[in-house]
VEXTI-544311 format. One record per atom (N, C-alpha, C): residue in three letters; y, x negated, z. Coordinates in Angstrom, 3 decimals, decimal comma. Layout:
BEGIN
<rec "Ala" <Y X Z>>
...
***
This chain:
BEGIN
<rec "Unk" <-37,547 -31,442 -70,902>>
<rec "Unk" <-36,589 -31,908 -69,923>>
<rec "Unk" <-37,283 -32,333 -68,630>>
<rec "Unk" <-38,289 -31,541 -68,206>>
<rec "Unk" <-38,999 -31,849 -66,972>>
<rec "Unk" <-39,749 -33,165 -67,089>>
<rec "Unk" <-40,353 -33,433 -68,234>>
<rec "Unk" <-41,088 -34,694 -68,398>>
<rec "Unk" <-40,144 -35,878 -68,366>>
<rec "Unk" <-38,928 -35,722 -68,849>>
<rec "Unk" <-37,939 -36,810 -68,796>>
<rec "Unk" <-37,547 -37,112 -67,354>>
<rec "Unk" <-37,387 -36,077 -66,529>>
<rec "Unk" <-37,068 -36,273 -65,112>>
<rec "Unk" <-38,211 -36,972 -64,399>>
<rec "Unk" <-39,428 -36,531 -64,665>>
<rec "Unk" <-40,598 -37,154 -64,039>>
<rec "Unk" <-40,709 -38,613 -64,456>>
<rec "Unk" <-40,502 -38,867 -65,731>>
<rec "Unk" <-40,586 -40,244 -66,231>>
<rec "Unk" <-39,503 -41,100 -65,601>>
<rec "Unk" <-38,311 -40,547 -65,465>>
<rec "Unk" <-37,204 -41,286 -64,852>>
<rec "Unk" <-37,501 -41,596 -63,387>>
<rec "Unk" <-38,061 -40,634 -62,658>>
<rec "Unk" <-38,420 -40,839 -61,247>>
<rec "Unk" <-39,478 -41,925 -61,125>>
<rec "Unk" <-40,475 -41,897 -61,999>>
<rec "Unk" <-41,536 -42,911 -61,978>>
<rec "Unk" <-40,959 -44,288 -62,284>>
<rec "Unk" <-40,091 -44,378 -63,271>>
<rec "Unk" <-39,482 -45,666 -63,636>>
<rec "Unk" <-38,645 -46,205 -62,484>>
<rec "Unk" <-37,847 -45,362 -61,837>>
<rec "Unk" <-37,021 -45,791 -60,701>>
<rec "Unk" <-37,910 -46,259 -59,547>>
<rec "Unk" <-38,990 -45,529 -59,268>>
<rec "Unk" <-39,904 -45,927 -58,194>>
<rec "Unk" <-40,542 -47,278 -58,492>>
<rec "Unk" <-40,970 -47,486 -59,727>>
<rec "Unk" <-41,567 -48,769 -60,115>>
<rec "Unk" <-40,549 -49,906 -60,024>>
<rec "Unk" <-39,334 -49,661 -60,427>>
<rec "Unk" <-38,285 -50,687 -60,326>>
<rec "Unk" <-37,998 -51,044 -58,866>>
<rec "Unk" <-37,960 -50,029 -57,997>>
<rec "Unk" <-37,739 -50,287 -56,566>>
<rec "Unk" <-38,882 -51,111 -55,986>>
<rec "Unk" <-40,119 -50,762 -56,343>>
<rec "Unk" <-41,277 -51,517 -55,860>>
<rec "Unk" <-41,216 -52,959 -56,363>>
<rec "Unk" <-40,870 -53,135 -57,637>>
<rec "Unk" <-40,760 -54,489 -58,194>>
<rec "Unk" <-39,660 -55,279 -57,495>>
<rec "Unk" <-38,562 -54,624 -57,177>>
<rec "Unk" <-37,459 -55,287 -56,478>>
<rec "Unk" <-37,895 -55,753 -55,092>>
<rec "Unk" <-38,597 -54,897 -54,356>>
<rec "Unk" <-39,087 -55,264 -53,017>>
<rec "Unk" <-40,041 -56,445 -53,114>>
<rec "Unk" <-40,976 -56,384 -54,043>>
<rec "Unk" <-41,930 -57,486 -54,214>>
<rec "Unk" <-41,199 -58,769 -54,603>>
<rec "Unk" <-40,216 -58,655 -55,477>>
<rec "Unk" <-39,434 -59,827 -55,880>>
<rec "Unk" <-38,700 -60,454 -54,708>>
<rec "Unk" <-38,103 -59,646 -53,841>>
<rec "Unk" <-37,399 -60,161 -52,663>>
<rec "Unk" <-38,384 -60,855 -51,724>>
<rec "Unk" <-39,563 -60,258 -51,545>>
<rec "Unk" <-40,581 -60,860 -50,677>>
<rec "Unk" <-40,958 -62,243 -51,190>>
<rec "Unk" <-41,209 -62,370 -52,468>>
<rec "Unk" <-41,592 -63,660 -53,030>>
<rec "Unk" <-40,423 -64,644 -53,062>>
<rec "Unk" <-39,219 -64,146 -53,368>>
<rec "Unk" <-38,053 -65,016 -53,460>>
<rec "Unk" <-37,744 -65,681 -52,117>>
<rec "Unk" <-37,910 -64,947 -51,022>>
<rec "Unk" <-37,603 -65,497 -49,710>>
<rec "Unk" <-38,825 -66,073 -49,009>>
<rec "Unk" <-39,949 -66,069 -49,679>>
<rec "Unk" <-41,147 -66,690 -49,123>>
<rec "Unk" <-41,727 -65,953 -47,936>>
<rec "Unk" <-41,539 -64,662 -47,878>>
<rec "Unk" <-42,078 -63,886 -46,770>>
<rec "Unk" <-43,565 -63,670 -47,042>>
<rec "Unk" <-44,410 -64,260 -46,204>>
<rec "Unk" <-45,844 -64,203 -46,452>>
<rec "Unk" <-46,471 -62,906 -45,963>>
<rec "Unk" <-46,051 -62,414 -44,808>>
<rec "Unk" <-46,617 -61,202 -44,238>>
<rec "Unk" <-45,483 -60,279 -43,810>>
<rec "Unk" <-44,855 -59,577 -44,720>>
<rec "Unk" <-43,651 -58,822 -44,373>>
<rec "Unk" <-43,889 -57,659 -43,420>>
<rec "Unk" <-45,119 -57,169 -43,318>>
<rec "Unk" <-45,375 -56,006 -42,485>>
<rec "Unk" <-46,024 -56,357 -41,167>>
<rec "Unk" <-46,353 -57,610 -40,959>>
<rec "Unk" <-46,965 -58,055 -39,705>>
<rec "Unk" <-45,906 -58,571 -38,759>>
<rec "Unk" <-46,310 -58,696 -37,514>>
<rec "Unk" <-45,443 -59,228 -36,465>>
<rec "Unk" <-44,941 -60,620 -36,847>>
<rec "Unk" <-43,669 -60,867 -36,673>>
<rec "Unk" <-43,086 -62,175 -36,957>>
<rec "Unk" <-42,787 -62,893 -35,653>>
<rec "Unk" <-43,141 -64,141 -35,596>>
<rec "Unk" <-42,931 -64,965 -34,420>>
<rec "Unk" <-41,428 -65,121 -34,148>>
<rec "Unk" <-40,995 -64,938 -32,899>>
<rec "Unk" <-39,574 -65,113 -32,614>>
<rec "Unk" <-39,151 -66,567 -32,771>>
<rec "Unk" <-37,898 -66,746 -33,152>>
<rec "Unk" <-37,360 -68,082 -33,355>>
<rec "Unk" <-37,048 -68,782 -32,035>>
<rec "Unk" <-36,750 -68,002 -31,005>>
<rec "Unk" <-36,303 -68,565 -29,739>>
<rec "Unk" <-37,472 -69,131 -28,944>>
<rec "Unk" <-37,402 -70,404 -28,642>>
<rec "Unk" <-38,404 -71,028 -27,778>>
<rec "Unk" <-37,875 -70,955 -26,350>>
<rec "Unk" <-38,751 -70,620 -25,440>>
<rec "Unk" <-38,385 -70,593 -24,027>>
<rec "Unk" <-39,134 -71,739 -23,375>>
<rec "Unk" <-38,383 -72,692 -22,824>>
<rec "Unk" <-39,009 -73,891 -22,261>>
<rec "Unk" <-39,638 -73,632 -20,901>>
<rec "Unk" <-38,945 -72,920 -20,057>>
<rec "Unk" <-39,489 -72,566 -18,745>>
<rec "Unk" <-38,804 -71,289 -18,272>>
<rec "Unk" <-39,423 -70,660 -17,305>>
<rec "Unk" <-38,878 -69,422 -16,751>>
<rec "Unk" <-38,150 -69,775 -15,462>>
<rec "Unk" <-36,839 -69,630 -15,487>>
<rec "Unk" <-36,035 -69,962 -14,309>>
<rec "Unk" <-35,633 -68,719 -13,520>>
<rec "Unk" <-35,680 -67,568 -14,181>>
<rec "Unk" <-35,446 -66,302 -13,486>>
<rec "Unk" <-36,247 -65,229 -14,205>>
<rec "Unk" <-36,570 -64,189 -13,463>>
<rec "Unk" <-37,418 -63,128 -14,009>>
<rec "Unk" <-36,816 -61,786 -13,642>>
<rec "Unk" <-36,475 -61,016 -14,661>>
<rec "Unk" <-35,952 -59,680 -14,421>>
<rec "Unk" <-37,095 -58,667 -14,384>>
<rec "Unk" <-37,994 -58,755 -15,377>>
<rec "Unk" <-39,147 -57,858 -15,400>>
<rec "Unk" <-40,273 -58,502 -16,197>>
<rec "Unk" <-41,488 -58,054 -15,886>>
<rec "Unk" <-42,694 -58,615 -16,494>>
<rec "Unk" <-43,716 -57,499 -16,566>>
<rec "Unk" <-44,242 -57,215 -17,756>>
<rec "Unk" <-45,247 -56,174 -17,908>>
<rec "Unk" <-46,360 -56,688 -18,806>>
<rec "Unk" <-47,553 -56,765 -18,264>>
<rec "Unk" <-48,740 -57,165 -19,001>>
<rec "Unk" <-49,622 -55,928 -19,144>>
<rec "Unk" <-49,763 -55,446 -20,369>>
<rec "Unk" <-50,537 -54,239 -20,669>>
<rec "Unk" <-51,871 -54,669 -21,262>>
<rec "Unk" <-52,967 -54,200 -20,655>>
<rec "Unk" <-54,321 -54,516 -21,119>>
<rec "Unk" <-55,040 -53,220 -21,451>>
<rec "Unk" <-55,719 -53,205 -22,585>>
<rec "Unk" <-56,511 -52,016 -22,904>>
<rec "Unk" <-57,826 -52,437 -23,540>>
<rec "Unk" <-58,844 -51,727 -23,143>>
<rec "Unk" <-60,186 -51,957 -23,661>>
<rec "Unk" <-60,861 -50,626 -23,866>>
<rec "Unk" <-62,145 -50,682 -24,056>>
<rec "Unk" <-62,888 -49,463 -24,336>>
<rec "Unk" <-62,928 -48,519 -23,136>>
<rec "Unk" <-62,961 -49,076 -21,932>>
<rec "Unk" <-63,147 -48,241 -20,740>>
<rec "Unk" <-61,940 -48,160 -19,814>>
<rec "Unk" <-60,935 -49,025 -20,016>>
<rec "Unk" <-59,814 -49,015 -19,066>>
<rec "Unk" <-58,531 -49,462 -19,757>>
<rec "Unk" <-57,463 -48,854 -19,314>>
<rec "Unk" <-56,124 -49,284 -19,704>>
<rec "Unk" <-55,374 -49,538 -18,410>>
<rec "Unk" <-54,813 -50,734 -18,292>>
<rec "Unk" <-54,137 -51,101 -17,049>>
<rec "Unk" <-52,909 -51,946 -17,335>>
<rec "Unk" <-52,047 -52,040 -16,328>>
<rec "Unk" <-50,837 -52,848 -16,447>>
<rec "Unk" <-50,608 -53,630 -15,160>>
<rec "Unk" <-50,149 -54,848 -15,352>>
<rec "Unk" <-49,672 -55,665 -14,241>>
<rec "Unk" <-48,174 -55,792 -14,438>>
<rec "Unk" <-47,452 -55,567 -13,363>>
<rec "Unk" <-45,999 -55,566 -13,437>>
<rec "Unk" <-45,426 -56,448 -12,335>>
<rec "Unk" <-44,392 -57,186 -12,669>>
<rec "Unk" <-43,649 -57,967 -11,676>>
<rec "Unk" <-42,187 -57,577 -11,809>>
<rec "Unk" <-41,589 -57,195 -10,690>>
<rec "Unk" <-40,159 -56,886 -10,653>>
<rec "Unk" <-39,539 -57,738 -9,553>>
<rec "Unk" <-38,550 -58,526 -9,927>>
<rec "Unk" <-37,889 -59,400 -8,956>>
<rec "Unk" <-36,549 -58,810 -8,556>>
<rec "Unk" <-36,306 -58,856 -7,259>>
<rec "Unk" <-35,010 -58,456 -6,708>>
<rec "Unk" <-34,637 -59,503 -5,678>>
<rec "Unk" <-33,725 -60,377 -6,062>>
<rec "Unk" <-33,321 -61,452 -5,166>>
<rec "Unk" <-34,463 -62,421 -4,942>>
<rec "Unk" <-34,720 -62,719 -3,671>>
<rec "Unk" <-35,773 -63,695 -3,355>>
<rec "Unk" <-37,146 -63,051 -3,166>>
<rec "Unk" <-37,268 -61,747 -3,448>>
<rec "Unk" <-38,546 -61,040 -3,319>>
<rec "Unk" <-38,999 -60,528 -4,689>>
<rec "Unk" <-40,301 -60,608 -4,909>>
<rec "Unk" <-40,897 -60,106 -6,147>>
<rec "Unk" <-42,028 -59,140 -5,786>>
<rec "Unk" <-42,025 -57,992 -6,421>>
<rec "Unk" <-43,097 -57,029 -6,216>>
<rec "Unk" <-44,060 -57,128 -7,389>>
<rec "Unk" <-45,312 -57,414 -7,061>>
<rec "Unk" <-46,381 -57,513 -8,052>>
<rec "Unk" <-47,221 -56,245 -7,914>>
<rec "Unk" <-47,406 -55,527 -9,017>>
<rec "Unk" <-48,122 -54,249 -8,962>>
<rec "Unk" <-49,201 -54,175 -10,031>>
<rec "Unk" <-50,231 -53,406 -9,718>>
<rec "Unk" <-51,319 -53,147 -10,662>>
<rec "Unk" <-51,423 -51,640 -10,846>>
<rec "Unk" <-51,334 -51,200 -12,100>>
<rec "Unk" <-51,422 -49,781 -12,432>>
<rec "Unk" <-52,624 -49,546 -13,329>>
<rec "Unk" <-53,252 -48,380 -13,180>>
<rec "Unk" <-54,340 -47,955 -14,054>>
<rec "Unk" <-53,883 -46,666 -14,719>>
<rec "Unk" <-54,170 -46,550 -16,011>>
<rec "Unk" <-53,822 -45,335 -16,736>>
<rec "Unk" <-54,969 -44,339 -16,584>>
<rec "Unk" <-54,633 -43,146 -16,132>>
<rec "Unk" <-55,607 -42,084 -15,922>>
<rec "Unk" <-55,365 -41,013 -16,980>>
<rec "Unk" <-56,422 -40,611 -17,670>>
<rec "Unk" <-56,317 -39,615 -18,729>>
<rec "Unk" <-57,082 -38,339 -18,390>>
<rec "Unk" <-57,450 -38,156 -17,132>>
<rec "Unk" <-58,308 -37,028 -16,746>>
<rec "Unk" <-57,674 -35,663 -17,002>>
<rec "Unk" <-56,362 -35,574 -17,026>>
<rec "Unk" <-55,693 -34,294 -17,274>>
<rec "Unk" <-55,404 -34,085 -18,755>>
<rec "Unk" <-55,802 -35,045 -19,592>>
<rec "Unk" <-55,512 -34,954 -21,019>>
<rec "Unk" <-54,240 -35,680 -21,406>>
<rec "Unk" <-53,450 -36,056 -20,432>>
<rec "Unk" <-52,241 -36,826 -20,671>>
<rec "Unk" <-52,327 -38,128 -19,905>>
<rec "Unk" <-51,619 -39,137 -20,404>>
<rec "Unk" <-51,623 -40,435 -19,721>>
<rec "Unk" <-50,798 -40,352 -18,437>>
<rec "Unk" <-51,412 -40,780 -17,335>>
<rec "Unk" <-50,714 -40,825 -16,057>>
<rec "Unk" <-50,878 -42,231 -15,493>>
<rec "Unk" <-49,786 -42,892 -15,206>>
<rec "Unk" <-49,784 -44,258 -14,687>>
<rec "Unk" <-49,904 -44,193 -13,162>>
<rec "Unk" <-51,029 -44,704 -12,638>>
<rec "Unk" <-51,277 -44,613 -11,198>>
<rec "Unk" <-51,287 -46,003 -10,578>>
<rec "Unk" <-50,535 -46,155 -9,497>>
<rec "Unk" <-50,480 -47,425 -8,780>>
<rec "Unk" <-51,792 -47,651 -8,040>>
<rec "Unk" <-52,431 -48,770 -8,322>>
<rec "Unk" <-53,673 -49,148 -7,643>>
<rec "Unk" <-53,378 -50,022 -6,422>>
<rec "Unk" <-52,507 -51,009 -6,604>>
<rec "Unk" <-52,172 -51,911 -5,495>>
<rec "Unk" <-50,873 -52,640 -5,811>>
<rec "Unk" <-50,246 -53,146 -4,759>>
<rec "Unk" <-49,034 -53,947 -4,944>>
<rec "Unk" <-48,901 -54,925 -3,789>>
<rec "Unk" <-48,117 -55,956 -4,037>>
<rec "Unk" <-47,872 -56,980 -3,021>>
<rec "Unk" <-46,468 -57,521 -3,226>>
<rec "Unk" <-45,885 -57,980 -2,134>>
<rec "Unk" <-44,562 -58,600 -2,202>>
<rec "Unk" <-44,711 -60,091 -1,954>>
<rec "Unk" <-44,119 -60,876 -2,837>>
<rec "Unk" <-44,170 -62,337 -2,760>>
<rec "Unk" <-42,768 -62,897 -2,829>>
<rec "Unk" <-42,653 -64,169 -2,550>>
<rec "Unk" <-41,389 -64,868 -2,759>>
<rec "Unk" <-41,184 -65,037 -4,262>>
<rec "Unk" <-40,007 -64,745 -4,735>>
<rec "Unk" <-39,713 -64,875 -6,166>>
<rec "Unk" <-40,012 -66,282 -6,663>>
<rec "Unk" <-39,635 -67,287 -5,891>>
<rec "Unk" <-39,855 -68,664 -6,331>>
<rec "Unk" <-41,339 -68,976 -6,495>>
<rec "Unk" <-42,189 -68,414 -5,656>>
<rec "Unk" <-43,636 -68,618 -5,786>>
<rec "Unk" <-44,149 -68,027 -7,100>>
<rec "Unk" <-43,625 -66,869 -7,477>>
<rec "Unk" <-44,007 -66,239 -8,736>>
<rec "Unk" <-43,535 -67,091 -9,910>>
<rec "Unk" <-42,284 -67,540 -9,864>>
<rec "Unk" <-41,755 -68,387 -10,936>>
<rec "Unk" <-42,560 -69,671 -11,069>>
<rec "Unk" <-42,918 -70,263 -9,926>>
<rec "Unk" <-43,719 -71,494 -9,947>>
<rec "Unk" <-45,075 -71,255 -10,598>>
<rec "Unk" <-45,717 -70,132 -10,293>>
<rec "Unk" <-47,031 -69,831 -10,870>>
<rec "Unk" <-46,915 -69,604 -12,376>>
<rec "Unk" <-45,914 -68,839 -12,801>>
<rec "Unk" <-45,731 -68,594 -14,235>>
<rec "Unk" <-45,457 -69,904 -14,973>>
<rec "Unk" <-44,689 -70,790 -14,341>>
<rec "Unk" <-44,395 -72,093 -14,932>>
<rec "Unk" <-45,656 -72,959 -14,991>>
<rec "Unk" <-46,424 -72,950 -13,916>>
<rec "Unk" <-47,677 -73,722 -13,860>>
<rec "Unk" <-48,640 -73,304 -14,973>>
<rec "Unk" <-48,677 -72,009 -15,287>>
<rec "Unk" <-49,572 -71,494 -16,316>>
<rec "Unk" <-48,984 -71,578 -17,727>>
<rec "Unk" <-47,729 -72,022 -17,822>>
<rec "Unk" <-47,106 -72,183 -19,137>>
<rec "Unk" <-46,796 -70,884 -19,844>>
<rec "Unk" <-46,513 -69,831 -19,090>>
<rec "Unk" <-46,280 -68,512 -19,675>>
<rec "Unk" <-45,095 -68,523 -20,645>>
<rec "Unk" <-44,083 -69,349 -20,401>>
<rec "Unk" <-42,932 -69,416 -21,308>>
<rec "Unk" <-43,365 -69,797 -22,721>>
<rec "Unk" <-44,375 -70,643 -22,826>>
<rec "Unk" <-44,841 -71,086 -24,153>>
<rec "Unk" <-45,597 -69,997 -24,898>>
<rec "Unk" <-45,906 -68,899 -24,246>>
<rec "Unk" <-46,608 -67,806 -24,900>>
<rec "Unk" <-45,692 -67,000 -25,812>>
<rec "Unk" <-44,389 -67,177 -25,690>>
<rec "Unk" <-43,451 -66,379 -26,485>>
<rec "Unk" <-43,781 -66,513 -27,968>>
<rec "Unk" <-44,027 -65,381 -28,606>>
<rec "Unk" <-44,354 -65,362 -30,027>>
<rec "Unk" <-45,837 -65,449 -30,324>>
<rec "Unk" <-46,675 -65,610 -29,297>>
<rec "Unk" <-48,117 -65,679 -29,534>>
<rec "Unk" <-48,592 -64,356 -30,120>>
<rec "Unk" <-49,397 -64,456 -31,163>>
<rec "Unk" <-50,018 -63,268 -31,767>>
<rec "Unk" <-51,462 -63,629 -32,060>>
<rec "Unk" <-52,366 -63,181 -31,200>>
<rec "Unk" <-53,778 -63,506 -31,351>>
<rec "Unk" <-54,509 -62,435 -32,125>>
<rec "Unk" <-54,778 -62,718 -33,397>>
<rec "Unk" <-55,496 -61,745 -34,225>>
<rec "Unk" <-56,938 -61,617 -33,764>>
<rec "Unk" <-57,475 -60,430 -33,912>>
<rec "Unk" <-58,846 -60,142 -33,486>>
<rec "Unk" <-59,820 -61,005 -34,278>>
<rec "Unk" <-60,718 -61,718 -33,591>>
<rec "Unk" <-61,667 -62,591 -34,287>>
<rec "Unk" <-62,644 -61,797 -35,154>>
<rec "Unk" <-62,961 -62,346 -36,323>>
<rec "Unk" <-63,939 -61,713 -37,211>>
<rec "Unk" <-65,295 -61,656 -36,517>>
<rec "Unk" <-65,990 -60,556 -36,719>>
<rec "Unk" <-67,330 -60,408 -36,171>>
<rec "Unk" <-67,381 -59,924 -34,725>>
<rec "Unk" <-66,233 -59,834 -34,056>>
<rec "Unk" <-66,192 -59,333 -32,679>>
<rec "Unk" <-65,944 -57,835 -32,757>>
<rec "Unk" <-66,882 -57,056 -32,213>>
<rec "Unk" <-66,810 -55,604 -32,360>>
<rec "Unk" <-66,060 -54,913 -31,234>>
<rec "Unk" <-65,864 -55,581 -30,119>>
<rec "Unk" <-65,231 -54,963 -28,964>>
<rec "Unk" <-64,291 -55,989 -28,365>>
<rec "Unk" <-63,597 -55,612 -27,334>>
<rec "Unk" <-62,752 -56,586 -26,667>>
<rec "Unk" <-61,568 -55,953 -25,987>>
<rec "Unk" <-60,700 -56,822 -25,517>>
<rec "Unk" <-59,503 -56,413 -24,800>>
<rec "Unk" <-58,281 -56,733 -25,636>>
<rec "Unk" <-57,385 -55,772 -25,726>>
<rec "Unk" <-56,096 -55,994 -26,376>>
<rec "Unk" <-55,055 -56,159 -25,276>>
<rec "Unk" <-54,059 -56,995 -25,541>>
<rec "Unk" <-53,002 -57,167 -24,549>>
<rec "Unk" <-51,663 -57,245 -25,247>>
<rec "Unk" <-50,629 -56,878 -24,507>>
<rec "Unk" <-49,276 -57,229 -24,904>>
<rec "Unk" <-48,484 -57,501 -23,644>>
<rec "Unk" <-47,687 -58,516 -23,731>>
<rec "Unk" <-46,856 -58,972 -22,625>>
<rec "Unk" <-45,406 -58,866 -23,056>>
<rec "Unk" <-44,618 -58,170 -22,255>>
<rec "Unk" <-43,178 -58,102 -22,475>>
<rec "Unk" <-42,515 -58,478 -21,171>>
<rec "Unk" <-41,670 -59,497 -21,227>>
<rec "Unk" <-40,952 -59,931 -20,027>>
<rec "Unk" <-39,512 -60,234 -20,409>>
<rec "Unk" <-38,631 -60,005 -19,467>>
<rec "Unk" <-37,230 -60,402 -19,637>>
<rec "Unk" <-36,970 -61,487 -18,613>>
<rec "Unk" <-36,584 -62,660 -19,122>>
<rec "Unk" <-36,462 -63,853 -18,299>>
<rec "Unk" <-35,125 -64,539 -18,556>>
<rec "Unk" <-34,768 -65,433 -17,653>>
<rec "Unk" <-33,616 -66,316 -17,833>>
<rec "Unk" <-32,347 -65,583 -18,258>>
<rec "Unk" <-32,061 -64,485 -17,570>>
<rec "Unk" <-30,824 -63,758 -17,839>>
<rec "Unk" <-30,875 -62,854 -19,055>>
<rec "Unk" <-32,064 -62,376 -19,436>>
<rec "Unk" <-32,149 -61,394 -20,513>>
<rec "Unk" <-32,905 -61,830 -21,754>>
<rec "Unk" <-33,435 -63,045 -21,793>>
<rec "Unk" <-34,230 -63,447 -22,951>>
<rec "Unk" <-35,537 -62,666 -22,946>>
<rec "Unk" <-35,909 -62,145 -24,110>>
<rec "Unk" <-37,159 -61,388 -24,206>>
<rec "Unk" <-38,302 -62,343 -24,546>>
<rec "Unk" <-39,365 -62,241 -23,763>>
<rec "Unk" <-40,585 -62,996 -24,005>>
<rec "Unk" <-41,633 -61,973 -24,413>>
<rec "Unk" <-42,286 -62,202 -25,561>>
<rec "Unk" <-43,283 -61,252 -26,036>>
<rec "Unk" <-44,497 -61,991 -26,577>>
<rec "Unk" <-45,671 -61,489 -26,246>>
<rec "Unk" <-46,928 -62,011 -26,779>>
<rec "Unk" <-47,910 -60,860 -26,885>>
<rec "Unk" <-48,822 -60,953 -27,849>>
<rec "Unk" <-49,858 -59,928 -27,957>>
<rec "Unk" <-51,104 -60,522 -28,579>>
<rec "Unk" <-52,194 -59,791 -28,457>>
<rec "Unk" <-53,439 -60,252 -29,052>>
<rec "Unk" <-54,551 -59,252 -28,835>>
<rec "Unk" <-55,642 -59,489 -29,548>>
<rec "Unk" <-56,827 -58,663 -29,437>>
<rec "Unk" <-58,031 -59,579 -29,333>>
<rec "Unk" <-58,551 -59,710 -28,122>>
<rec "Unk" <-59,669 -60,594 -27,815>>
<rec "Unk" <-59,376 -62,024 -28,269>>
<rec "Unk" <-58,091 -62,367 -28,229>>
<rec "Unk" <-57,607 -63,686 -28,604>>
<rec "Unk" <-56,364 -63,922 -27,742>>
<rec "Unk" <-56,444 -64,899 -26,837>>
<rec "Unk" <-55,447 -65,025 -25,780>>
<rec "Unk" <-54,802 -66,411 -25,773>>
<rec "Unk" <-53,576 -66,500 -25,245>>
<rec "Unk" <-52,938 -67,822 -25,117>>
<rec "Unk" <-53,600 -68,645 -24,009>>
<rec "Unk" <-53,334 -69,932 -24,034>>
<rec "Unk" <-53,877 -70,865 -23,043>>
<rec "Unk" <-53,477 -70,419 -21,632>>
<rec "Unk" <-54,420 -70,413 -20,717>>
<rec "Unk" <-54,262 -70,054 -19,300>>
<rec "Unk" <-54,094 -68,555 -19,056>>
<rec "Unk" <-54,365 -67,732 -20,059>>
<rec "Unk" <-54,251 -66,281 -19,892>>
<rec "Unk" <-55,193 -65,775 -18,803>>
<rec "Unk" <-56,437 -66,230 -18,838>>
<rec "Unk" <-57,417 -65,748 -17,865>>
<rec "Unk" <-57,090 -66,230 -16,447>>
<rec "Unk" <-56,447 -67,380 -16,331>>
<rec "Unk" <-55,995 -67,846 -15,019>>
<rec "Unk" <-54,901 -66,930 -14,466>>
<rec "Unk" <-54,056 -66,397 -15,361>>
<rec "Unk" <-53,041 -65,438 -14,917>>
<rec "Unk" <-53,714 -64,164 -14,406>>
<rec "Unk" <-54,720 -63,682 -15,113>>
<rec "Unk" <-55,462 -62,501 -14,654>>
<rec "Unk" <-56,089 -62,758 -13,284>>
<rec "Unk" <-56,677 -63,937 -13,102>>
<rec "Unk" <-57,280 -64,289 -11,809>>
<rec "Unk" <-56,224 -64,336 -10,707>>
<rec "Unk" <-55,047 -64,866 -11,008>>
<rec "Unk" <-53,961 -64,927 -10,025>>
<rec "Unk" <-53,556 -63,513 -9,598>>
<rec "Unk" <-53,405 -62,609 -10,573>>
<rec "Unk" <-53,083 -61,222 -10,232>>
<rec "Unk" <-54,152 -60,651 -9,299>>
<rec "Unk" <-55,408 -60,873 -9,624>>
<rec "Unk" <-56,512 -60,367 -8,814>>
<rec "Unk" <-56,426 -60,905 -7,390>>
<rec "Unk" <-56,192 -62,212 -7,240>>
<rec "Unk" <-56,107 -62,826 -5,911>>
<rec "Unk" <-54,929 -62,279 -5,110>>
<rec "Unk" <-53,790 -62,160 -5,748>>
<rec "Unk" <-52,586 -61,677 -5,068>>
<rec "Unk" <-52,742 -60,234 -4,612>>
<rec "Unk" <-53,409 -59,420 -5,427>>
<rec "Unk" <-53,474 -57,986 -5,149>>
<rec "Unk" <-54,693 -57,551 -4,357>>
<rec "Unk" <-55,662 -58,420 -4,147>>
<rec "Unk" <-56,856 -58,012 -3,412>>
<rec "Unk" <-56,637 -57,999 -1,901>>
<rec "Unk" <-55,661 -58,705 -1,414>>
<rec "Unk" <-55,413 -58,762 0,031>>
<rec "Unk" <-54,775 -57,507 0,554>>
***
């Protein structure tokens, strides 16, 4: 009796696996477990509710954040500190800018076109920086991009802009 139960469980598991594989092939899903590019294209950023750029590498984990309230935008730089054994987000610097100036810069750098970017880690590269960007724009549309030592066009210019804004 026990062998019949085991055999039945194995048969059901194999049928379920075959069904999943069949659905994947039937619908043409090439990478069912990987990140899927969003369908929504964002042409430009006309308003910004929140913006978080998370960067992590071998020696540092940091975040750049933009929060807009009316005509003012607060740009902040945080560093993650692990000295106590737990992650602690510490503010390094911040600046207040005109919201329109921030929107103009994001538009100039084409950040809206980054939505859905997924930069896979290049073969043969042993180290590097990983990033993920999550922003809510234009009344709640989610903009998301990520990568590992593979970045969208003008990414490094955005990093330089953050540096310039926050060094003063």
